[in-house]
N, C-alpha and C positions, 0 to 999 in steps of 0.2 A: 422394389423392396417389398417383401411380404411381411405383414405384422399380424400376429395372432395373439390370443389371450387379451382381448380388449379391456378386461376388467382389472388386470394386474397393474401395479404401480412400479415406476422405475425405482430401483433401490438406491440410486446415487443422488439424484437431484430432485426426487419427489414429483416428477412430471408424469401425469397419467398418459397411458397409451392413447386414450381418446384425444388428448391435446396434441400428441405427436401426429396423430392422423389428421387433425384439423390443420396443423401447420403444413403438412404435406399437401393437403387440398388447396390451401391458400397459395402456396408456392406454385402449385400446378396451374393456377389461372394464367400466370405469365408464361410458364414453360410450354403450354399448349397453343400459343399464338401461331406457331408455324404449322400446326395440325388443322387449323380451322380455315375453311374457305369463306372469306368475307365477301358480301355483296353490298358494297357501299351505296348510299342513296345517290340518285342522279343529280341532285342539286339541293336547292332549298326545300325544306319540309316543314310541315305544321308542328308547332310546339304546343305546350299546355299553358293556358292562361294562368291557372292557379290550381290549388289542390282539389277544389271541387270539380274543375274541368277534367283533371286527371282521373278522379274516381268515376266520373260520368263515362269517360271513354273506356275505362276498365270494365265497367258493367256492360257496355255495348259490345265489347269483344269477348265477354264471358270469362275473363280472367279473374282469379281468386282475389276477393277483397282482403283476404288475410295477408296478402303481400303489400298492402298499401303503406304500412308503417315504414318498412325498410326500403320499399320499392325495388327489391331484388328478386330476380327470377333465375331459374336454372336453365342453362343452354346445354343440351346433352348431345353428344356424338358417341359413336361406338368406342367404348373403352374409357371415356373420361367425360367430365362435365365441368362447366364454367359458370360463373355468376355474371349476370348482365342486368342492366337497368334500361327502362324504356325512355328514350329521349324525345320521341315524337312519332309522327306517322306521315305517310304519303297517301294521296288520294288518286285513284285511277278507275278505269272502266269507262264504257261508252257513256254512261250517265253519272259517272263519278260516285258510284255507290259503294265502292270497295276501298279498304284501307290496307296498307302494308306498314308494319311497325318498323321503326328505326331504333335498334338497340345498341347500347354501348358496352363493350367489354372492359375488364379492369385494366387492360393494357392501352385503353384509349381508342381502339379501333371501333368504327361504326359499321353496322351491317343491317340489311333488311330481312324481314321474316314475316310470314303470314301469321295473323293473330291466332288462327286455329292450330297452327303447327306449334307455336310457342305454348299454347294451352296444353297440347298433348305432352310436351316435354315436362310439364309439372307433375304428371302422373307417374306413380312408382312403376307401373307396368310398361312405361315407354321403352321402345326397343323392338317391339313386334311390328309387323308390317302395318303401317297406318292406312286409314281409309283414304287419306289424301293421295298417297302413292298409288293406291288401287285405282282411284278415279283417273289419275293422270295416265296410267298404263292400260286403261280399258282398250281392248282391240276395236279397231274401226270396222264397221260393218261393210261388206263388199257392195260396190255400186253396180246395179244391174243396167246393162246397155239395152235399152228398149228396142233398138233397131235390130240387134242380133239375137235377141231372146226369141225362143220358140213361139210362133204365132198361136193364138188361142183358136180352138175349133170353132168354125162358123156356126151360128145358131140356125136351126131349121126355119125356113121361111114360113111365116104365118100370114096367110092371105087375109084373114079377118082382123089382123092387128092394125090398130090405128097408128098413123105416123106420130112420132114423138114431137111434142111441142118444143120449139127452139127457145131455150132460155136466154133472156136478155142479159148481157153482161152487167154485173153490178158496178155502179159508179165507184171509181177509186177514191179512197179517202185522201184528202190533201194532207201532206206531212207538215207538221208545224215548222215554222222557220227557226233555224238554230241561231240564237242570239250570240253575238260576240261579247263575252263577259270579261270584265276587268279582273286581273289576278290579285290586285291589291284591295285594301279596304276602301269602301266608298260610303257616301251618305244615302240613306233610304227614306222614303215615305211610304206608308202602307196602312191598310185597315185590317183589323182582326176579323176574319170571316167566321171561323169556328174552331173548336178544339176537336182533335181526332186521336185515334190510336193506330200505331203502325207496328207490324210484327217484326221483332228483332231475332234473327236466326241464331245469333251468338249466345244470348241468354235464354232463348226460347220463351220470351215473354213479350207482351205488348208495351210499347213505350208511348208516353204522352207527347203530343206535338201540338203546335199552334199553326193553323193554316191562315195565311195572309192573302189578301186580295188588293187589287189596285197598286201592286208593288211597282215602285218607280225609283230608278237610280238617278240621283241628282248629280249630274255632270254635264259636260259639253261634248256632244249633244246628249240629252237625257235618254234613258232607255226605259221603255214600258215593258215590264216583265209579265204583269198579270197576276197569276197565282204563284205562291212560293210557300215553303214551310220551314219551321225551325223547331228544335227540341224545346219542350216546356221545362226548362231547367229551373233550379231553385232561384236563380237570379230573376228570371221572368215572373215567377210566381209571386215575388214580392210586390209586383205592380198590380196584382189582382185584375188581370186583363178580362175583358168581356167582349162579346161580339159587337162590332161597330166602332170600337176604339180606334182613333187615328194615332199612329205612332210615327215618330222620327227616331232614327238610330243610325249608328255606323256598323258595318259588318262586311263580311266576304260572302260572295254568292257563287255557287257551283251548280252544274247540271246534275241533279240526282233526284230520280223519280220517287215520290212518296208511295211506299207499299201499303196495302190495306192491312188492317188489323185482323187477327185471327179470332173467330168466334166472338165478335163484338156487336153491339146493337147498332141500328142504322144511324143514330145520332152522332156516332164517332167514325162514320165513313164519309169520305168526300166523293161525290159522284163524278166530278170533273177531274181529269188527270192533272196532277201537280208535279211539274217537271224540274223545279228548281228548289234548292235548299239554301237557306241563309245560315252561315256559320258565325259563331262568336259575336252575337249582337251586343253592342255596348253604347254608352252615352244615350240611353233610351229616354225619350220624352213622350208621355201619354197626354193626349189632348181630348 
């Protein structure tokens, strides 16, 4: 159905053409269910503790804070668009540093989507070939077979040339032992080591974090983690933490390396690698 003259009013029932168009769009959300390819989550996924946690994750993903009130985002495909809400997120990657959003459509279906792709969908210009698709379709460079490649021309012998010194092989760095981490919440003890800044590529800003040392999971058997980090959220700021504070708290831990901040002073940089992140700390006690 094609509707023109959007500023005219219906002469019979006084319903504006704008409202007719809105009703068509609302009805379209259900009609397009068969047109959408859903990618359901693999299983359980992370939810939001509260509104503050939801807003914190939105900023991390670079999604517009203007959507916070209604929590509605546009999901666009060729020829139509639908309204979705963000129900939670999955964590993945070798160091668990990436998130996949779990969105819910108005028909109740759940699907996964990359945060950057949902962010692109909010732009009016969406529909052009996105940078994500370009990166995924980059041609693979050919691999050169060194055995069949043409041999290089031999260098002319130099009688006065000194024999090259044989370089001693560098000692291999020992890889850190991968800890078997629990998936559920556990009890922790730790000390505040320092505050730091980490670069967030989604909002292109540095985020504040708290670096913890002597991190220990209180369980049977206990696990000595060493260094870990967590976001310096509004909840943590209420405790007015300082270096050396002994903390006890509950939370989840994942393998996620702390990235360095961009253009920050040395006091906000951690010299040692911090490979683990504590998520959703709660029941915090400062000693």
